DRENLOZA-794500 format. One record per residue (C-alpha): x, y, z; chain; residue number from 1. Coordinates in nm, 3 decimals. Example, Ala and Ser with C-alpha at 12.3 -4.5 7.8 and 13.67 -1.06 7.14 Angstrom:
<atoms>
<atom X="1.230" Y="-0.450" Z="0.780" cadena="A" num="1"/>
<atom X="1.367" Y="-0.106" Z="0.714" cadena="A" num="2"/>
</atoms>
This chain:
<atoms>
<atom X="0.455" Y="0.043" Z="-1.220" cadena="A" num="1"/>
<atom X="0.633" Y="-0.296" Z="-1.216" cadena="A" num="2"/>
<atom X="0.939" Y="-0.185" Z="-1.417" cadena="A" num="3"/>
<atom X="1.281" Y="-0.241" Z="-1.267" cadena="A" num="4"/>
<atom X="1.419" Y="0.031" Z="-1.042" cadena="A" num="5"/>
<atom X="1.747" Y="0.178" Z="-1.165" cadena="A" num="6"/>
<atom X="2.030" Y="0.138" Z="-0.915" cadena="A" num="7"/>
<atom X="1.813" Y="-0.040" Z="-0.656" cadena="A" num="8"/>
<atom X="2.006" Y="-0.115" Z="-0.336" cadena="A" num="9"/>
<atom X="1.884" Y="-0.242" Z="-0.003" cadena="A" num="10"/>
<atom X="2.095" Y="-0.292" Z="0.307" cadena="A" num="11"/>
<atom X="2.010" Y="-0.381" Z="0.663" cadena="A" num="12"/>
<atom X="2.225" Y="-0.397" Z="0.975" cadena="A" num="13"/>
<atom X="2.131" Y="-0.516" Z="1.321" cadena="A" num="14"/>
<atom X="2.346" Y="-0.439" Z="1.621" cadena="A" num="15"/>
<atom X="2.402" Y="-0.676" Z="1.912" cadena="A" num="16"/>
<atom X="2.163" Y="-0.456" Z="2.112" cadena="A" num="17"/>
<atom X="1.881" Y="-0.517" Z="1.860" cadena="A" num="18"/>
<atom X="1.904" Y="-0.172" Z="1.697" cadena="A" num="19"/>
<atom X="1.820" Y="-0.187" Z="1.327" cadena="A" num="20"/>
<atom X="1.944" Y="0.031" Z="1.042" cadena="A" num="21"/>
<atom X="1.792" Y="-0.010" Z="0.697" cadena="A" num="22"/>
<atom X="1.862" Y="0.179" Z="0.377" cadena="A" num="23"/>
<atom X="1.679" Y="0.145" Z="0.046" cadena="A" num="24"/>
<atom X="1.781" Y="0.357" Z="-0.253" cadena="A" num="25"/>
<atom X="1.730" Y="0.402" Z="-0.625" cadena="A" num="26"/>
<atom X="1.822" Y="0.650" Z="-0.897" cadena="A" num="27"/>
<atom X="1.569" Y="0.862" Z="-1.084" cadena="A" num="28"/>
<atom X="1.626" Y="1.022" Z="-1.423" cadena="A" num="29"/>
<atom X="1.495" Y="1.357" Z="-1.296" cadena="A" num="30"/>
<atom X="1.414" Y="1.508" Z="-0.957" cadena="A" num="31"/>
<atom X="1.080" Y="1.382" Z="-0.826" cadena="A" num="32"/>
<atom X="1.016" Y="1.681" Z="-0.597" cadena="A" num="33"/>
<atom X="1.115" Y="2.045" Z="-0.595" cadena="A" num="34"/>
<atom X="1.383" Y="2.161" Z="-0.348" cadena="A" num="35"/>
<atom X="1.128" Y="2.319" Z="-0.113" cadena="A" num="36"/>
<atom X="0.950" Y="2.246" Z="0.215" cadena="A" num="37"/>
<atom X="0.646" Y="2.137" Z="0.011" cadena="A" num="38"/>
<atom X="0.868" Y="1.896" Z="-0.185" cadena="A" num="39"/>
<atom X="1.010" Y="1.753" Z="0.138" cadena="A" num="40"/>
<atom X="0.660" Y="1.704" Z="0.282" cadena="A" num="41"/>
<atom X="0.553" Y="1.537" Z="-0.041" cadena="A" num="42"/>
<atom X="0.822" Y="1.272" Z="0.011" cadena="A" num="43"/>
<atom X="0.682" Y="1.191" Z="0.356" cadena="A" num="44"/>
<atom X="0.317" Y="1.204" Z="0.249" cadena="A" num="45"/>
<atom X="0.378" Y="0.971" Z="-0.045" cadena="A" num="46"/>
<atom X="0.557" Y="0.719" Z="0.176" cadena="A" num="47"/>
<atom X="0.269" Y="0.698" Z="0.422" cadena="A" num="48"/>
<atom X="0.019" Y="0.679" Z="0.135" cadena="A" num="49"/>
<atom X="0.212" Y="0.383" Z="-0.001" cadena="A" num="50"/>
<atom X="0.200" Y="0.213" Z="0.340" cadena="A" num="51"/>
<atom X="-0.180" Y="0.221" Z="0.316" cadena="A" num="52"/>
<atom X="-0.180" Y="0.094" Z="-0.042" cadena="A" num="53"/>
<atom X="0.072" Y="-0.185" Z="0.018" cadena="A" num="54"/>
<atom X="-0.117" Y="-0.312" Z="0.325" cadena="A" num="55"/>
<atom X="-0.454" Y="-0.281" Z="0.148" cadena="A" num="56"/>
<atom X="-0.572" Y="-0.031" Z="0.406" cadena="A" num="57"/>
<atom X="-0.492" Y="-0.240" Z="0.713" cadena="A" num="58"/>
<atom X="-0.230" Y="0.017" Z="0.820" cadena="A" num="59"/>
<atom X="-0.352" Y="0.373" Z="0.802" cadena="A" num="60"/>
<atom X="-0.196" Y="0.709" Z="0.866" cadena="A" num="61"/>
<atom X="-0.352" Y="0.918" Z="1.139" cadena="A" num="62"/>
<atom X="-0.229" Y="1.275" Z="1.190" cadena="A" num="63"/>
<atom X="-0.226" Y="1.380" Z="1.556" cadena="A" num="64"/>
<atom X="-0.127" Y="1.689" Z="1.751" cadena="A" num="65"/>
<atom X="0.210" Y="1.526" Z="1.827" cadena="A" num="66"/>
<atom X="0.288" Y="1.388" Z="1.480" cadena="A" num="67"/>
<atom X="0.181" Y="1.086" Z="1.277" cadena="A" num="68"/>
<atom X="0.059" Y="0.741" Z="1.375" cadena="A" num="69"/>
<atom X="0.030" Y="0.427" Z="1.169" cadena="A" num="70"/>
<atom X="-0.275" Y="0.251" Z="1.307" cadena="A" num="71"/>
<atom X="-0.432" Y="-0.085" Z="1.252" cadena="A" num="72"/>
<atom X="-0.733" Y="-0.002" Z="1.037" cadena="A" num="73"/>
<atom X="-0.896" Y="0.335" Z="1.104" cadena="A" num="74"/>
<atom X="-0.925" Y="0.330" Z="1.482" cadena="A" num="75"/>
<atom X="-0.712" Y="0.038" Z="1.592" cadena="A" num="76"/>
<atom X="-0.401" Y="0.050" Z="1.807" cadena="A" num="77"/>
<atom X="-0.102" Y="0.259" Z="1.708" cadena="A" num="78"/>
<atom X="0.151" Y="0.030" Z="1.541" cadena="A" num="79"/>
<atom X="0.412" Y="0.306" Z="1.506" cadena="A" num="80"/>
<atom X="0.410" Y="0.664" Z="1.634" cadena="A" num="81"/>
<atom X="0.622" Y="0.935" Z="1.477" cadena="A" num="82"/>
<atom X="0.699" Y="1.291" Z="1.581" cadena="A" num="83"/>
<atom X="0.632" Y="1.583" Z="1.347" cadena="A" num="84"/>
<atom X="0.827" Y="1.591" Z="1.021" cadena="A" num="85"/>
<atom X="1.171" Y="1.750" Z="1.027" cadena="A" num="86"/>
<atom X="1.244" Y="1.903" Z="0.688" cadena="A" num="87"/>
<atom X="1.579" Y="1.978" Z="0.526" cadena="A" num="88"/>
<atom X="1.603" Y="2.163" Z="0.198" cadena="A" num="89"/>
<atom X="1.899" Y="2.282" Z="-0.006" cadena="A" num="90"/>
<atom X="1.970" Y="2.319" Z="-0.376" cadena="A" num="91"/>
<atom X="2.062" Y="1.951" Z="-0.416" cadena="A" num="92"/>
<atom X="1.906" Y="1.780" Z="-0.111" cadena="A" num="93"/>
<atom X="1.548" Y="1.745" Z="0.010" cadena="A" num="94"/>
<atom X="1.448" Y="1.530" Z="0.306" cadena="A" num="95"/>
<atom X="1.162" Y="1.460" Z="0.541" cadena="A" num="96"/>
<atom X="1.259" Y="1.287" Z="0.867" cadena="A" num="97"/>
<atom X="1.011" Y="1.143" Z="1.115" cadena="A" num="98"/>
<atom X="1.147" Y="1.052" Z="1.460" cadena="A" num="99"/>
<atom X="1.007" Y="0.721" Z="1.589" cadena="A" num="100"/>
<atom X="0.826" Y="0.784" Z="1.919" cadena="A" num="101"/>
<atom X="0.686" Y="0.436" Z="1.993" cadena="A" num="102"/>
<atom X="0.393" Y="0.213" Z="1.908" cadena="A" num="103"/>
<atom X="0.327" Y="-0.160" Z="1.927" cadena="A" num="104"/>
<atom X="0.598" Y="-0.245" Z="1.673" cadena="A" num="105"/>
<atom X="0.869" Y="-0.047" Z="1.857" cadena="A" num="106"/>
<atom X="1.032" Y="-0.183" Z="2.172" cadena="A" num="107"/>
<atom X="1.115" Y="0.174" Z="2.275" cadena="A" num="108"/>
<atom X="1.117" Y="0.525" Z="2.130" cadena="A" num="109"/>
<atom X="1.417" Y="0.611" Z="1.921" cadena="A" num="110"/>
<atom X="1.544" Y="0.622" Z="1.570" cadena="A" num="111"/>
<atom X="1.378" Y="0.770" Z="1.265" cadena="A" num="112"/>
<atom X="1.266" Y="0.716" Z="0.910" cadena="A" num="113"/>
<atom X="1.402" Y="0.962" Z="0.655" cadena="A" num="114"/>
<atom X="1.273" Y="0.998" Z="0.299" cadena="A" num="115"/>
<atom X="1.510" Y="1.192" Z="0.077" cadena="A" num="116"/>
<atom X="1.620" Y="1.303" Z="-0.266" cadena="A" num="117"/>
<atom X="1.986" Y="1.395" Z="-0.323" cadena="A" num="118"/>
<atom X="2.126" Y="1.546" Z="-0.639" cadena="A" num="119"/>
<atom X="1.984" Y="1.749" Z="-0.926" cadena="A" num="120"/>
<atom X="2.088" Y="1.527" Z="-1.218" cadena="A" num="121"/>
<atom X="1.977" Y="1.165" Z="-1.185" cadena="A" num="122"/>
<atom X="1.907" Y="1.212" Z="-0.814" cadena="A" num="123"/>
<atom X="1.923" Y="0.934" Z="-0.560" cadena="A" num="124"/>
<atom X="1.601" Y="0.859" Z="-0.372" cadena="A" num="125"/>
<atom X="1.629" Y="0.698" Z="-0.029" cadena="A" num="126"/>
<atom X="1.412" Y="0.552" Z="0.245" cadena="A" num="127"/>
<atom X="1.635" Y="0.514" Z="0.550" cadena="A" num="128"/>
<atom X="1.549" Y="0.377" Z="0.891" cadena="A" num="129"/>
<atom X="1.809" Y="0.452" Z="1.158" cadena="A" num="130"/>
<atom X="1.846" Y="0.336" Z="1.518" cadena="A" num="131"/>
<atom X="1.508" Y="0.159" Z="1.532" cadena="A" num="132"/>
<atom X="1.450" Y="-0.103" Z="1.802" cadena="A" num="133"/>
<atom X="1.174" Y="-0.338" Z="1.686" cadena="A" num="134"/>
<atom X="0.952" Y="-0.518" Z="1.934" cadena="A" num="135"/>
<atom X="1.000" Y="-0.835" Z="1.728" cadena="A" num="136"/>
<atom X="1.317" Y="-0.922" Z="1.915" cadena="A" num="137"/>
<atom X="1.402" Y="-1.236" Z="1.722" cadena="A" num="138"/>
<atom X="1.597" Y="-1.129" Z="1.412" cadena="A" num="139"/>
<atom X="1.427" Y="-1.391" Z="1.197" cadena="A" num="140"/>
<atom X="1.079" Y="-1.259" Z="1.284" cadena="A" num="141"/>
<atom X="1.175" Y="-0.898" Z="1.218" cadena="A" num="142"/>
<atom X="1.360" Y="-0.985" Z="0.895" cadena="A" num="143"/>
<atom X="1.075" Y="-1.196" Z="0.755" cadena="A" num="144"/>
<atom X="0.790" Y="-0.966" Z="0.856" cadena="A" num="145"/>
<atom X="0.855" Y="-0.604" Z="0.940" cadena="A" num="146"/>
<atom X="1.171" Y="-0.546" Z="0.735" cadena="A" num="147"/>
<atom X="1.033" Y="-0.723" Z="0.427" cadena="A" num="148"/>
<atom X="0.719" Y="-0.508" Z="0.448" cadena="A" num="149"/>
<atom X="0.936" Y="-0.193" Z="0.465" cadena="A" num="150"/>
<atom X="1.136" Y="-0.307" Z="0.158" cadena="A" num="151"/>
<atom X="0.817" Y="-0.383" Z="-0.035" cadena="A" num="152"/>
<atom X="0.668" Y="-0.046" Z="0.056" cadena="A" num="153"/>
<atom X="0.992" Y="0.134" Z="-0.036" cadena="A" num="154"/>
<atom X="1.001" Y="-0.024" Z="-0.382" cadena="A" num="155"/>
<atom X="0.638" Y="0.072" Z="-0.444" cadena="A" num="156"/>
<atom X="0.705" Y="0.422" Z="-0.306" cadena="A" num="157"/>
<atom X="1.001" Y="0.480" Z="-0.539" cadena="A" num="158"/>
<atom X="0.808" Y="0.354" Z="-0.840" cadena="A" num="159"/>
<atom X="0.514" Y="0.582" Z="-0.762" cadena="A" num="160"/>
<atom X="0.735" Y="0.890" Z="-0.710" cadena="A" num="161"/>
<atom X="0.920" Y="0.829" Z="-1.037" cadena="A" num="162"/>
<atom X="0.599" Y="0.762" Z="-1.231" cadena="A" num="163"/>
<atom X="0.429" Y="1.076" Z="-1.095" cadena="A" num="164"/>
<atom X="0.731" Y="1.290" Z="-1.180" cadena="A" num="165"/>
<atom X="0.738" Y="1.151" Z="-1.535" cadena="A" num="166"/>
<atom X="0.380" Y="1.271" Z="-1.575" cadena="A" num="167"/>
</atoms>
């Protein structure tokens, strides 16, 4: 799974108010999920699975009545809390969006992470964080820790999706 990702792009912006926007994207040769609610959920499930793999199990997904939490180990504190998935499906676009509701790594609720596939021929896969306010207020700390972890997870996530779709 270490092959180069086609069309890999990663951008990050930070506003004066500390709000972060991050967008990672690649191209796949074929769609990795079907244009269906199940396909959209698969995008979200695979991302959170990759979080666990990339952190060697130190961050784990916990499904709750109000959404999803990423916790430190199995029963540790909630690092990030997300609302329930918001799915969008059309012929050429599939996405799974999780609103960010809080957690130790968030200064306040707000923003979202969206996992998506756009296009039917050589689709673009994206992992986009919008309007997130990290608790790590110093840009250097956020950039070197939290953002770099997100980029690493996104690369692994894209590779796994593409490899699974290739069979």
